[in-house]
C-alpha positions as CSV (number, residue, x, y, z in Angstrom):
1,M,107.0,85.8,63.8
2,L,109.2,88.0,64.9
3,N,108.9,90.7,67.3
4,T,109.1,94.2,64.9
5,N,107.7,96.3,67.7
6,D,111.3,95.9,69.4
7,P,113.9,98.4,67.9
8,V,116.6,96.2,68.2
9,I,114.9,94.0,65.7
10,K,113.6,96.7,63.4
11,K,117.1,98.0,63.0
12,F,118.4,94.5,62.5
13,I,115.6,94.0,59.5
14,A,116.6,97.2,58.4
15,D,120.2,96.6,58.0
16,V,119.2,93.0,56.1
17,H,116.9,95.3,53.7
18,E,120.2,97.5,53.2
19,C,122.3,93.8,52.4
20,V,119.6,93.1,49.8
21,V,120.0,96.7,48.3
22,R,124.1,96.5,48.3
23,R,124.2,93.1,46.6
24,Q,121.2,93.9,44.1
25,K,123.7,96.7,43.0
26,K,126.4,94.2,41.8
27,L,123.9,92.2,39.6
28,S,123.9,92.2,36.1
29,D,120.7,92.6,34.3
30,T,120.7,89.8,31.8
31,A,118.4,87.0,30.6
32,E,121.2,84.6,32.4
33,Y,119.0,85.3,36.0
34,N,115.8,84.0,34.3
35,R,117.0,80.6,35.3
36,E,117.9,81.9,38.9
37,V,114.3,83.4,39.2
38,R,112.2,80.3,38.1
39,E,114.8,77.6,40.2
40,N,113.9,80.0,43.1
41,R,110.4,80.5,42.8
42,L,110.2,76.8,42.7
43,F,112.8,76.3,46.0
44,R,110.5,78.8,48.0
45,L,107.7,77.2,46.6
46,M,109.5,73.9,48.3
47,C,110.0,75.6,51.8
48,E,106.0,75.2,52.0
49,D,106.2,71.4,51.3
50,W,109.1,70.0,49.6
51,K,107.5,66.2,49.2
52,R,105.4,66.9,46.2
53,E,105.3,65.1,42.9
54,P,107.3,67.2,40.4
55,R,104.5,68.1,38.1
56,R,102.2,69.3,40.9
57,Y,105.0,72.1,41.1
58,A,104.7,72.3,37.6
59,E,101.2,73.0,38.0
60,T,101.4,75.2,40.8
61,L,104.2,77.6,39.2
62,N,102.5,77.7,35.7
63,R,98.8,78.8,37.6
64,E,101.1,81.7,40.1
65,Y,103.5,82.6,37.5
66,G,102.4,82.1,33.5
67,Y,104.9,79.2,33.0
68,N,104.2,76.6,30.5
69,L,106.2,73.8,32.5
70,L,106.1,69.7,32.6
71,G,107.1,67.5,35.6
72,D,110.3,66.8,33.2
73,D,111.2,70.7,33.6
74,I,111.0,70.5,37.5
75,I,112.9,67.4,37.3
76,E,115.4,68.9,35.1
77,I,115.9,71.8,37.5
78,F,116.8,69.4,40.3
79,R,119.1,67.3,38.2
80,K,121.1,70.9,37.3
81,N,121.3,71.5,41.2
82,R,122.0,68.0,42.1
83,C,118.8,67.4,44.6
84,T,117.1,64.6,42.5
85,S,117.1,62.5,45.3
86,P,113.7,63.2,47.2
87,D,115.4,61.5,50.6
88,K,118.2,64.8,50.2
89,R,115.6,67.3,49.5
90,N,113.8,66.0,52.5
91,T,116.8,66.3,54.6
92,L,117.7,69.6,53.5
93,F,114.4,71.4,53.6
94,E,113.6,69.9,57.2
95,S,117.8,71.2,58.2
96,A,116.4,74.4,56.7
97,I,113.6,74.7,59.2
98,V,116.0,74.0,62.1
99,T,118.8,76.3,60.9
100,A,115.7,79.1,60.4
101,K,114.6,78.6,64.1
102,S,117.7,78.8,65.6
103,F,118.4,82.5,63.4
104,A,114.9,83.8,64.6
105,K,115.6,82.2,68.2
106,A,119.5,84.2,68.3
107,I,118.3,87.5,67.3
108,T,115.3,87.4,70.3
109,S,118.2,86.2,73.1
110,R,120.9,88.2,71.7
111,T,123.1,85.3,73.5
112,Q,126.3,84.0,72.2
113,V,125.1,80.5,73.2
114,D,122.2,80.9,70.5
115,Y,124.6,82.2,68.0
116,D,127.0,79.5,68.1
117,N,124.0,77.1,67.8
118,Y,122.5,79.3,64.9
119,M,126.3,79.1,63.2
120,A,126.6,75.3,63.8
121,R,123.0,74.6,62.4
122,R,123.8,76.5,59.5
123,K,126.9,74.5,58.7
124,N,125.2,71.2,59.4
125,T,122.6,72.2,56.5
126,I,125.1,73.4,54.5
127,Q,127.2,70.0,54.7
128,I,124.0,68.0,54.3
129,E,125.0,67.2,51.1
130,S,128.6,68.2,49.7
131,H,127.4,68.2,46.0
132,S,124.5,69.9,46.7
133,R,124.8,73.4,45.3
134,I,121.4,75.0,46.6
135,S,122.3,75.1,50.5
136,D,122.3,78.7,51.0
137,R,119.2,79.3,48.8
138,V,117.2,76.9,50.3
139,I,118.1,78.4,54.0
140,C,117.6,82.0,52.8
141,L,114.7,81.6,51.2
142,M,113.3,79.6,54.3
143,L,113.8,82.5,56.5
144,Y,112.1,84.6,54.6
145,K,109.2,82.2,54.3
146,R,108.7,81.8,57.9
147,Y,109.7,85.4,59.0
148,P,108.0,87.5,56.1
149,E,108.3,90.6,58.8
150,L,112.0,90.5,57.1
151,A,110.9,91.3,53.4
152,T,111.1,94.9,53.1
153,D,110.2,97.0,50.2
154,N,109.4,94.0,48.4
155,D,113.0,92.4,48.9
156,E,111.8,88.7,48.2
157,K,111.3,89.9,44.2
158,T,114.8,90.9,44.4
159,L,116.1,87.6,46.0
160,E,114.4,85.5,42.9
161,R,117.4,87.2,41.2
162,F,120.0,85.6,43.4
163,G,121.7,82.6,42.2
164,N,123.9,80.2,44.6
165,I,126.6,82.6,44.9
166,F,124.8,85.8,45.7
167,M,122.8,83.4,48.0
168,R,125.7,82.4,50.0
169,Y,127.2,86.1,50.7
170,F,124.0,87.5,51.3
171,L,123.8,84.7,54.3
172,Y,126.9,85.6,55.2
173,D,126.1,89.5,55.9
174,I,123.2,88.1,57.4
175,S,125.3,85.6,60.0
176,D,127.5,89.0,60.5
177,L,124.5,91.0,61.5
178,V,123.4,88.0,64.0
179,K,127.1,87.8,65.0
180,G,126.8,91.7,65.9
181,L,123.8,91.3,68.3
182,C,124.8,88.7,70.3
183,L,128.4,89.1,70.7
184,K,129.6,91.6,73.1
185,P,132.2,93.9,71.3
186,K,136.3,93.5,72.4
187,S,137.7,95.1,74.8
188,G,141.0,96.9,74.4
189,G,144.1,95.5,76.3
190,R,143.4,97.5,79.9
191,G,139.6,97.0,79.4
192,E,138.9,100.1,77.7
193,K,136.7,100.3,74.7
194,R,138.0,99.5,71.5
195,D,138.6,102.8,68.9
196,S,135.7,103.0,66.2
197,K,138.3,103.6,63.7
198,Q,140.1,100.5,64.2
199,E,136.5,98.8,64.2
200,K,135.6,100.9,60.7
201,I,139.3,99.7,59.2
202,E,138.8,95.8,60.1
203,L,134.9,96.1,58.5
204,L,136.5,97.4,55.6
205,E,139.2,95.0,55.4
206,N,136.7,92.4,55.9
207,M,134.4,93.7,52.8
208,L,137.3,93.5,50.5
209,N,138.1,90.3,51.3
210,R,134.4,89.2,50.8
211,S,134.7,91.1,47.7
212,D,137.6,89.1,46.2
213,M,136.4,86.0,47.2
214,L,133.6,86.9,45.6
215,L,134.7,87.4,42.3
216,K,136.5,84.0,42.4
217,D,133.6,82.4,43.4
218,L,131.6,84.2,40.4
219,Q,134.3,82.7,38.4
220,E,133.9,79.3,39.3
221,E,130.4,79.6,38.6
222,F,131.2,80.6,35.2
223,D,133.5,78.0,34.4
224,T,130.7,75.1,35.8
225,R,128.2,76.6,33.3
226,I,130.6,76.6,30.9
227,K,131.1,72.6,31.4
228,E,127.3,72.2,31.8
229,S,126.6,73.5,28.5
230,H,128.8,71.5,26.7
231,Q,127.3,68.7,28.9
232,D,123.8,69.6,28.1
233,D,125.1,69.5,24.0
234,L,125.7,66.2,24.7
235,V,122.9,64.8,26.3
236,E,121.0,66.7,23.6
237,F,123.0,64.9,20.9
238,F,122.0,61.6,22.8
239,S,118.1,62.5,23.2
240,R,117.6,63.2,19.6
241,L,119.6,59.7,18.6
242,N,116.8,58.1,20.8
243,S,113.8,60.3,19.7
244,D,110.8,58.7,17.5
245,K,111.9,60.7,14.7
246,Y,114.9,58.9,14.1
247,G,113.7,55.3,15.3
248,C,115.0,55.1,19.0
249,I,118.3,54.4,17.6
250,L,119.8,53.6,21.2
251,D,116.9,51.4,21.9
252,T,117.3,49.1,18.3
253,V,121.1,49.4,19.2
254,L,120.7,47.8,22.4
255,G,117.9,45.3,21.2
256,A,119.5,43.9,18.0
257,R,123.2,43.7,20.0
258,A,120.6,41.3,22.8
259,G,119.8,39.4,19.6
260,I,122.8,39.0,18.1
261,R,124.3,37.0,21.8
262,Q,121.3,35.6,21.8
263,L,121.9,33.8,18.3
264,R,125.5,33.3,19.3
265,K,124.6,31.3,22.8
266,T,122.5,29.0,20.4
267,G,125.7,27.9,18.6
268,K,124.1,27.7,15.4
269,D,126.1,28.7,12.4
270,I,125.1,31.9,10.6
271,H,125.4,32.1,7.1
272,L,125.3,35.3,5.9
273,P,126.7,37.1,2.7
274,L,129.7,39.8,4.1
275,E,127.9,42.8,3.2
276,I,125.3,41.8,5.6
277,S,127.5,39.9,8.4
278,G,129.6,43.4,8.8
279,L,126.3,44.8,10.5
280,F,127.1,42.6,13.5
281,I,130.6,44.3,13.4
282,L,128.8,47.8,12.9
283,I,126.3,47.1,15.9
284,E,129.7,45.7,18.5
285,Q,131.2,49.1,17.3
286,L,127.8,51.3,18.1
287,T,127.2,49.3,21.6
288,N,131.3,50.5,22.2
289,F,130.5,54.0,21.2
290,I,127.7,54.4,23.6
291,R,129.4,52.7,26.5
292,D,132.3,54.7,26.1
293,S,130.1,58.0,26.0
294,E,129.0,56.9,29.5
295,I,125.5,56.4,28.3
296,N,123.9,53.5,30.0
297,P,120.5,52.0,29.9
298,I,118.2,52.8,33.4
299,L,116.1,49.6,33.1
300,K,116.4,46.1,31.0
301,L,114.7,45.9,27.8
302,G,112.2,43.5,27.7
303,A,111.8,43.1,31.4
304,V,108.8,42.2,33.5
305,K,108.6,44.2,36.9
306,D,106.3,44.7,39.3
307,M,106.2,48.6,39.7
308,R,104.1,51.3,42.4
309,L,103.1,54.8,41.3
310,D,106.0,56.1,42.9
311,E,108.4,54.1,40.7
312,V,106.8,54.6,37.2
313,E,106.5,58.5,38.3
314,N,109.7,59.6,35.9
315,C,108.7,56.9,33.4
316,D,106.2,57.1,30.1
317,Y,103.7,54.3,31.3
318,E,100.9,52.8,29.0
319,G,98.3,51.2,31.0
320,S,95.5,51.5,33.0
321,P,95.7,54.2,35.9
322,F,96.7,53.9,39.7
323,L,94.3,53.5,41.9
324,N,96.8,55.1,45.5
325,A,100.3,54.8,45.9
326,A,100.2,51.5,47.0
327,E,99.0,49.6,44.3
328,V,101.4,47.3,42.1
329,K,101.1,46.7,38.6
330,R,103.3,44.3,36.7
331,V,104.5,46.2,33.5
332,K,106.8,45.5,30.7
333,V,110.0,47.1,29.3
334,L,109.5,48.8,26.4
335,S,112.0,51.1,26.3
336,P,115.0,50.7,28.5
337,G,115.4,54.6,29.0
338,W,119.1,56.3,29.2
339,V,121.1,58.1,31.8
340,Y,124.4,59.9,31.4
341,K,127.4,59.4,33.6
342,D,125.1,59.0,36.7
343,K,121.3,59.1,37.5
344,D,121.3,62.6,37.9
345,V,121.6,63.5,33.9
346,Q,118.5,61.6,32.1
347,I,118.4,61.0,27.9
348,A,115.1,59.0,27.8
349,R,112.6,58.1,30.3
350,P,112.2,54.7,30.5
351,R,108.9,53.3,28.4
352,L,106.6,51.0,30.3
353,K,103.2,49.2,29.5
354,E,101.2,47.1,31.7
355,V,101.1,43.6,31.9
356,V,97.1,42.6,31.3
357,E,96.8,38.8,32.4
């Protein structure tokens, strides 16, 4: 809790509110921000408990905001923000808590030592995973979750519309205010106080530089979104290829290729009409096309494995329910599941069936 009876803290909170208002004026009132709102509501929920299963987050968001989300939708949000790894999320949110605590200590003690510690913690959180996009968002949302006194005039609703870039620059604003509390004003050459006009000029120059940086970052974010849309189109194409509607073409090609190779390993001569033998060539060409498109299976088709509940969480599982997280069941891979480029982009979930002895 922040001591709102302290006039310095009270003014600090008012200044933070002014930063929210100033940033809000630069937001665009478009549907684009619906994505940020849903993501921020999820991340704010995770500030309370970031170790839940994806479907549990979906249930809470559906109940509180009237969404119709599934666990897969939560996983997709994680994928788009490069935080699909539970270990990465665990490290990120734990570090954000430490950063929030150092923030509160800095504005309470108002010493340079605590300011330096806050900045070091903040930098450490942001650099935990260089590919994570949400570090700044998590820090800001964590600050408001742990210290609700910061929220003025429904600021939390406004922050829901801030994406990665706006959250980053809002965090810059907050850090500048913390710096103003903790660092003593610099003096002139003879120890006299600096000219207030000179300080105003430096402040305006700093704001101008930040505005230039913001425009560049927004352009980079726009370019990234364009690339993501192209990637989403490709993922959608291959997802349809492996849908039940079209007979799970990816699975069929993989199974046919395995069968052809097995026949060739037997060493038996296969005498087929030319028209039919051409299908073997077609299967190989389709396989090469899939591989060159960087589409890869997740599991081995037909494999029999022992798996726990957490391992089948992201699979379509057919069988008796797990009694607890430690229980192990033997399952057969009916469909391997598919990913694009790396495991962050899932095209199709593996399909498993329990093996009953």
